[in-house]
ZAMARGU-4260 file (C-alpha; in steps of 0.2 Angstrom, whole numbers, plus 5000, padded with zeros to 4 digits):
<rodrens>
0) 6525/4882/4886 | 6507/4885/4883 | 6491/4889/4893 | 6484/4870/4887 | 6499/4860/4895
5) 6501/4869/4910 | 6481/4867/4913 | 6485/4849/4911 | 6499/4848/4922 | 6490/4858/4936
10) 6474/4844/4934 | 6488/4828/4933 | 6493/4835/4951 | 6477/4839/4959 | 6471/4820/4952
15) 6489/4811/4961 | 6485/4821/4976 | 6467/4815/4978 | 6469/4799/4975 | 6485/4799/4986
20) 6474/4805/5000 | 6459/4792/4993 | 6470/4777/4996 | 6476/4781/5014 | 6472/4771/5027
25) 6458/4776/5038 | 6463/4778/5058 | 6455/4763/5062 | 6466/4754/5049 | 6484/4764/5054
30) 6479/4758/5072 | 6479/4740/5069 | 6495/4742/5058 | 6504/4750/5072 | 6499/4736/5082
35) 6504/4723/5071 | 6520/4730/5070 | 6523/4730/5091 | 6515/4714/5090 | 6527/4707/5076
40) 6545/4718/5084 | 6539/4708/5102 | 6541/4692/5091 | 6556/4697/5086 | 6565/4703/5103
45) 6555/4684/5110 | 6565/4673/5096 | 6581/4682/5099 | 6579/4678/5115 | 6574/4660/5111
50) 6591/4659/5100 | 6601/4666/5114 | 6597/4655/5125 | 6598/4639/5115 | 6614/4645/5110
55) 6617/4647/5127 | 6612/4630/5133 | 6620/4622/5120 | 6635/4631/5125 | 6632/4622/5142
60) 6627/4607/5135 | 6646/4606/5124 | 6655/4611/5141 | 6645/4597/5151 | 6650/4583/5138
65) 6666/4588/5140 | 6666/4586/5158 | 6657/4567/5158 | 6667/4562/5144 | 6682/4558/5156
70) 6693/4553/5140 | 6690/4570/5131 | 6704/4582/5130 | 6706/4594/5149 | 6690/4586/5153
75) 6699/4587/5172 | 6704/4603/5168 | 6686/4609/5165 | 6680/4608/5182 | 6690/4614/5198
80) 6690/4626/5214 | 6695/4644/5209 | 6710/4650/5220 | 6719/4666/5221 | 6741/4666/5224
85) 6748/4680/5226 | 6767/4685/5222 | 6774/4700/5229 | 6791/4708/5233 | 6794/4726/5242
90) 6786/4735/5226 | 6773/4725/5217 | 6762/4713/5222 | 6755/4701/5209 | 6737/4691/5209
95) 6737/4676/5198 | 6720/4665/5198 | 6718/4646/5195 | 6706/4648/5181 | 6712/4656/5167
100) 6732/4655/5176 | 6737/4673/5172 | 6738/4688/5183 | 6719/4696/5189 | 6726/4711/5200
105) 6741/4721/5199 | 6747/4733/5215 | 6759/4744/5215 | 6767/4748/5232 | 6772/4764/5240
110) 6763/4774/5228 | 6746/4784/5234 | 6732/4783/5224 | 6719/4800/5220 | 6707/4794/5235
115) 6723/4793/5247 | 6726/4776/5249 | 6743/4770/5252 | 6746/4759/5236 | 6740/4758/5218
120) 6729/4746/5211 | 6735/4747/5193 | 6717/4736/5187 | 6710/4719/5197 | 6699/4704/5187
125) 6684/4716/5183 | 6695/4728/5171 | 6707/4715/5163 | 6707/4699/5156 | 6723/4689/5145
130) 6718/4673/5137 | 6730/4662/5128 | 6723/4649/5112 | 6729/4637/5103 | 6721/4627/5089
135) 6720/4608/5089 | 6715/4599/5078 | 6698/4594/5086 | 6695/4611/5094 | 6703/4630/5101
140) 6710/4625/5117 | 6708/4643/5128 | 6716/4643/5144 | 6702/4655/5149 | 6691/4639/5153
145) 6706/4629/5159 | 6708/4626/5178 | 6727/4625/5184 | 6735/4616/5198 | 6748/4626/5207
150) 6764/4619/5212 | 6783/4625/5218 | 6773/4643/5224 | 6784/4654/5233 | 6782/4673/5235
155) 6788/4674/5221 | 6786/4659/5207 | 6775/4648/5205 | 6772/4632/5193 | 6754/4630/5185
160) 6748/4617/5175 | 6733/4610/5167 | 6729/4592/5166 | 6725/4588/5148 | 6725/4568/5154
165) 6736/4552/5148 | 6750/4563/5152 | 6748/4577/5143 | 6748/4596/5150 | 6749/4612/5148
170) 6763/4623/5158 | 6764/4639/5165 | 6779/4645/5174 | 6780/4663/5185 | 6795/4671/5191
175) 6792/4688/5198 | 6809/4699/5201 | 6815/4709/5210 | 6805/4725/5205 | 6793/4727/5194
180) 6794/4713/5179 | 6786/4695/5179 | 6796/4683/5168 | 6784/4667/5162 | 6787/4653/5153
185) 6774/4644/5143 | 6774/4624/5136 | 6765/4610/5133 | 6770/4591/5136 | 6765/4575/5126
190) 6751/4586/5114 | 6762/4586/5099 | 6751/4575/5088 | 6737/4585/5092 | 6740/4599/5083
195) 6743/4601/5064 | 6759/4597/5058 | 6758/4616/5052 | 6751/4626/5067 | 6767/4637/5074
200) 6757/4650/5082 | 6747/4655/5097 | 6732/4670/5098 | 6731/4677/5111 | 6718/4692/5118
205) 6722/4704/5130 | 6707/4720/5135 | 6710/4729/5152 | 6697/4744/5156 | 6712/4757/5159
210) 6710/4766/5178 | 6707/4784/5180 | 6724/4785/5194 | 6726/4805/5194 | 6713/4819/5201
215) 6715/4828/5183 | 6705/4816/5169 | 6708/4828/5155 | 6727/4828/5159 | 6729/4811/5163
220) 6717/4804/5148 | 6729/4814/5137 | 6743/4805/5143 | 6736/4787/5143 | 6739/4778/5127
225) 6742/4760/5119 | 6760/4758/5113 | 6768/4746/5105 | 6787/4745/5100 | 6792/4738/5083
230) 6804/4725/5082 | 6814/4733/5072 | 6816/4749/5084 | 6806/4763/5088 | 6788/4765/5096
235) 6772/4773/5089 | 6756/4774/5101 | 6734/4775/5095 | 6731/4792/5094 | 6726/4795/5112
240) 6708/4806/5107 | 6700/4793/5095 | 6692/4779/5094 | 6702/4767/5086 | 6692/4750/5086
245) 6702/4733/5078 | 6717/4746/5071 | 6731/4733/5059 | 6749/4735/5063 | 6754/4728/5049
250) 6773/4727/5058 | 6781/4714/5068 | 6780/4721/5088 | 6791/4717/5103 | 6779/4725/5118
255) 6760/4731/5120 | 6760/4743/5134 | 6742/4748/5140 | 6749/4764/5147 | 6740/4776/5160
260) 6750/4792/5164 | 6762/4788/5175 | 6761/4769/5176 | 6760/4756/5162 | 6754/4735/5160
265) 6766/4729/5148 | 6767/4712/5137 | 6783/4708/5129 | 6785/4692/5119 | 6803/4684/5116
270) 6798/4680/5099 | 6790/4696/5091 | 6772/4697/5090 | 6767/4696/5071 | 6762/4708/5060
275) 6745/4706/5059 | 6741/4712/5077 | 6725/4722/5080 | 6725/4736/5092 | 6708/4746/5100
280) 6707/4760/5109 | 6690/4769/5114 | 6691/4783/5127 | 6680/4783/5140 | 6669/4796/5148
285) 6672/4808/5163 | 6663/4804/5179 | 6664/4785/5171 | 6682/4781/5183 | 6690/4773/5168
290) 6700/4783/5154 | 6701/4771/5139 | 6696/4752/5135 | 6711/4742/5127 | 6711/4729/5120
295) 6725/4718/5107 | 6724/4703/5099 | 6739/4696/5093 | 6749/4683/5088 | 6765/4674/5092
300) 6775/4656/5089 | 6771/4641/5097 | 6780/4625/5098 | 6767/4610/5099 | 6780/4600/5102
305) 6786/4607/5120 | 6803/4606/5116 | 6805/4627/5114 | 6795/4636/5127 | 6784/4651/5125
310) 6791/4666/5135 | 6783/4683/5142 | 6787/4695/5153 | 6776/4709/5161 | 6780/4726/5166
315) 6768/4731/5179 | 6778/4748/5184 | 6779/4767/5186 | 6784/4776/5170 | 6801/4782/5178
320) 6812/4786/5166 | 6828/4780/5173 | 6820/4763/5180 | 6810/4757/5161 | 6831/4760/5156
325) 6836/4748/5170 | 6822/4734/5163 | 6832/4731/5150 | 6847/4722/5162 | 6833/4711/5170
330) 6827/4704/5154 | 6831/4689/5149 | 6829/4691/5131 | 6843/4701/5126 | 6833/4713/5115
335) 6835/4734/5112 | 6817/4734/5121 | 6819/4757/5122 | 6803/4754/5137 | 6810/4771/5143
340) 6801/4775/5128 | 6786/4773/5136 | 6790/4792/5144 | 6788/4804/5132 | 6798/4819/5130
345) 6793/4825/5114 | 6800/4825/5095 | 6818/4823/5090 | 6827/4839/5093 | 6816/4840/5110
350) 6818/4823/5114 | 6837/4826/5113 | 6836/4841/5125 | 6829/4832/5137 | 6836/4816/5135
355) 6854/4822/5138 | 6852/4839/5148 | 6835/4840/5158 | 6835/4824/5164 | 6853/4824/5170
360) 6849/4841/5179 | 6833/4835/5186 | 6839/4820/5194 | 6853/4829/5201 | 6844/4841/5208
365) 6831/4831/5214 | 6844/4823/5227 | 6847/4836/5238 | 6833/4848/5235 | 6810/4847/5234
370) 6803/4848/5220 | 6796/4865/5220 | 6815/4871/5222 | 6821/4859/5207 | 6808/4869/5197
375) 6816/4887/5201 | 6836/4881/5202 | 6831/4873/5184 | 6824/4890/5179 | 6837/4899/5185
380) 6850/4887/5178 | 6843/4889/5159 | 6841/4908/5162 | 6859/4906/5165 | 6866/4898/5151
385) 6854/4910/5139 | 6859/4926/5147 | 6870/4928/5136 | 6860/4928/5121 | 6845/4936/5129
390) 6856/4951/5134 | 6864/4952/5115 | 6845/4951/5112 | 6842/4967/5122 | 6856/4978/5117
395) 6852/4975/5101 | 6835/4981/5103 | 6842/4996/5112 | 6854/5000/5098 | 6837/5002/5087
400) 6830/5013/5101 | 6844/5025/5101 | 6843/5026/5082 | 6825/5030/5082 | 6826/5049/5078
405) 6840/5046/5064 | 6828/5032/5056 | 6814/5044/5058 | 6827/5058/5050 | 6833/5048/5038
410) 6816/5041/5030 | 6803/5055/5033 | 6803/5061/5014 | 6796/5042/5012 | 6780/5046/5014
415) 6768/5040/5002 | 6763/5022/5002 | 6771/5016/4986 | 6790/5023/4993 | 6788/5010/5008
420) 6801/5000/4997 | 6814/5014/4996 | 6810/5021/5015 | 6813/5002/5019 | 6830/5000/5010
425) 6836/5019/5017 | 6831/5010/5035 | 6844/4994/5033 | 6855/5007/5025 | 6856/5018/5042
430) 6857/5001/5052 | 6871/4994/5041 | 6882/5012/5044 | 6881/5008/5062 | 6883/4992/5062
435) 6867/4987/5068 | 6856/4970/5065 | 6841/4970/5067 | 6840/4949/5064 | 6852/4948/5081
440) 6839/4953/5093 | 6827/4939/5086 | 6837/4923/5084 | 6843/4922/5101 | 6826/4924/5109
445) 6821/4908/5095 | 6836/4898/5101 | 6826/4897/5118 | 6809/4892/5111 | 6815/4874/5110
450) 6819/4875/5129 | 6801/4879/5133 | 6794/4865/5122 | 6806/4853/5129 | 6800/4859/5147
455) 6782/4855/5139 | 6785/4837/5137 | 6794/4835/5149 | 6788/4839/5166 | 6769/4829/5162
460) 6778/4815/5163 | 6790/4816/5176 | 6784/4804/5189 | 6794/4813/5203 | 6783/4825/5204
465) 6768/4816/5207 | 6762/4818/5226 | 6774/4830/5230 | 6768/4848/5237 | 6775/4866/5239
470) 6769/4881/5246 | 6750/4880/5241 | 6752/4866/5230 | 6745/4849/5236 | 6750/4838/5219
475) 6764/4847/5206 | 6759/4834/5193 | 6740/4839/5194 | 6729/4855/5193 | 6727/4864/5209
480) 6711/4871/5212 | 6708/4888/5221 | 6688/4887/5216 | 6678/4872/5211 | 6663/4868/5206
485) 6650/4852/5201 | 6644/4858/5182 | 6658/4856/5169 | 6660/4874/5160 | 6664/4875/5141
490) 6683/4881/5139 | 6685/4881/5158 | 6680/4866/5166 | 6675/4863/5185 | 6689/4873/5195
495) 6701/4887/5192 | 6720/4884/5195 | 6729/4895/5205 | 6748/4894/5196 | 6736/4896/5178
500) 6730/4912/5185 | 6749/4916/5189 | 6754/4909/5174 | 6743/4920/5163 | 6747/4937/5174
505) 6764/4933/5170 | 6761/4932/5155 | 6751/4948/5151 | 6766/4958/5162 | 6780/4951/5150
510) 6770/4954/5134 | 6768/4974/5138 | 6788/4974/5143 | 6791/4968/5126 | 6777/4978/5118
515) 6786/4992/5126 | 6803/4989/5122 | 6798/4985/5102 | 6789/5001/5100 | 6802/5010/5105
520) 6811/5006/5091 | 6799/5006/5078 | 6796/5020/5067 | 6783/5028/5055 | 6770/5011/5047
525) 6781/4998/5059 | 6773/5010/5073 | 6756/5007/5068 | 6756/4989/5062 | 6763/4985/5079
530) 6749/4995/5089 | 6736/4980/5082 | 6751/4967/5083 | 6748/4974/5103 | 6730/4968/5106
535) 6735/4951/5097 | 6750/4948/5111 | 6738/4951/5126 | 6724/4939/5118 | 6737/4926/5119
540) 6740/4923/5140 | 6719/4925/5139 | 6719/4909/5125 | 6734/4899/5137 | 6722/4900/5151
545) 6709/4889/5140 | 6721/4879/5137 | 6733/4878/5154 | 6719/4878/5166 | 6718/4858/5166
550) 6737/4858/5166 | 6749/4851/5177 | 6751/4865/5192 | 6772/4858/5190 | 6771/4866/5171
555) 6760/4881/5174 | 6770/4886/5190 | 6790/4883/5179 | 6781/4895/5166 | 6777/4908/5179
560) 6795/4906/5186 | 6804/4907/5171 | 6792/4922/5163 | 6797/4931/5181 | 6813/4929/5179
565) 6813/4934/5161 | 6803/4951/5166 | 6815/4956/5181 | 6830/4951/5168 | 6821/4963/5155
570) 6821/4978/5171 | 6837/4975/5175 | 6844/4977/5156 | 6834/4993/5156 | 6841/5000/5170
575) 6858/4995/5168 | 6857/5003/5147 | 6863/5019/5147 | 6857/5027/5133 | 6868/5042/5129
580) 6884/5031/5131 | 6877/5018/5119 | 6872/5031/5107 | 6890/5039/5107 | 6898/5021/5107
585) 6888/5020/5087 | 6893/5036/5083 | 6910/5032/5087 | 6906/5017/5075 | 6899/5025/5063
590) 6916/5036/5060 | 6928/5024/5061 | 6917/5014/5047 | 6915/5028/5038 | 6933/5031/5039
595) 6935/5014/5035 | 6923/5005/5025 | 6932/4990/5021 | 6931/4986/5041 | 6914/4982/5038
600) 6908/4966/5040 | 6897/4954/5046 | 6877/4956/5044 | 6882/4973/5041 | 6890/4971/5026
605) 6880/4962/5018 | 6865/4974/5023 | 6875/4988/5014 | 6879/4977/5000 | 6860/4971/4999
610) 6856/4990/4998 | 6865/4994/4985 | 6860/4981/4974 | 6841/4984/4978 | 6846/5003/4972
615) 6857/4998/4957 | 6839/4987/4953 | 6830/5002/4955 | 6839/5013/4945 | 6838/5001/4931
620) 6821/4997/4932 | 6820/5019/4931 | 6831/5021/4916 | 6820/5009/4909 | 6804/5016/4911
625) 6813/5032/4906 | 6816/5021/4887 | 6799/5015/4887 | 6791/5033/4886 | 6804/5039/4874
</rodrens>
């Protein structure tokens, strides 16, 4: 690019900048433009407000027209007096309102809430709303707009009727069972000609603002989910931590549950909900008093002739595994509902452990002892079961510890970095001579991990721990604060949980004992690597503190007791193990294997064969290298 071109481009740029500056409006013009924009914005807001008012008046006018037109469908049912109807038994009290004809309040008896009240209000009319909509030829019919007349009312049953005129009606029948199950049937009378011939379904809209019922918001929120059961079997749920709006469910379902940690509201359909359901779950802010905003937009079958009623069942009650399983027998639908899956027991392997082991032991012990003692006894029982594996693991480590001098002597010649494979082979050879398996110390410990994870899933969902005190712990189902403050601190929250601190301290001590035991058996470079790993193992309990400070004191207490017993078992085994005697046993075994090589079997034999194979491969490699050099 030459000098003239550059000069031309610069002049063009200056010209554009000057023109832009010259053409911009003055301060007075800018003020006038801002004023005009403000006027336009206000005018737009007023227009929108007027439009809303006009729409509201049109709706009101439409309703008034229906009220005045005595021949209009449901004209009598568009006005009336709202009346609360109570259905109750010893465990549940439900309030139905004649406006809409659905349950507007559910009180679960004999469960204290976080404020100390003796009953739990699962929801009331300010949080929950349920409506059924039918598409007739002339207009949509929504139960939300109708006033129902009660009849045949008892403490546990009622019939609600919306008069459609000329002998036509919409009838809802409710019967409350002995526990927490409400039976409902819906049918129309004399209205077949009001619907299109191919109309065979109804729309259902169910909303609920899920209340915070427990002390710990974060922990309860983690276990509160919109859950549904697929008609083909199995449950699924909307992810609890993410906002999901109108999430499509492309499979038929037979129940939808608005689930808290320990209580649920469940709607069950006899004829399934169609495979075009839209589900919503919106997490709420801490301090709002709510956990989630739920909504389910559903479709199910409807017979406009009235010959076949649409039947539903509602469960308003605790998430108790045994109780939910018994609801299967109380249901009239003859379906495998699997309501017990509302109690989350973990992934398949951990679910099997909890389903066929933990629950039975827990149920048996809870008949005799308080919940805190039950957790201690379960821990002891599990330690007794796993003790043979723990002892085998420890003895394997002890054998490696007493053989450490021999390993150092056998590998001392391999000090160079390139000799690490030879050094490892020499170590494996020594282990094989004495019949010691390095892996036998790891496998038994890995077997215990599923139990830990299974309990991690079981304890937070065990409603039996709710409200149960033990020692300084007021409620085993939530955290036990020793210090609280008003403002939430990142990663910590607004409290310090004592059981969490005890668990983390016990974890540090147990890690120290484990690292010490492992360092006693490490040789050469392994010992150097262990020094680095040691600090990582100490860092893990610190990480656990930030994870578990919000968790239930029952879970933290279980882990604390478990680690305490593990440390006690390890200390006892260390004190009762005679290293000199153990070394003599290993020497005798070595001499026996030396004189009878065919008797070497198991992992030791495989290690020895692997060692010989590696040596042969190394020999061939060296031989090829020599030939290449020649």
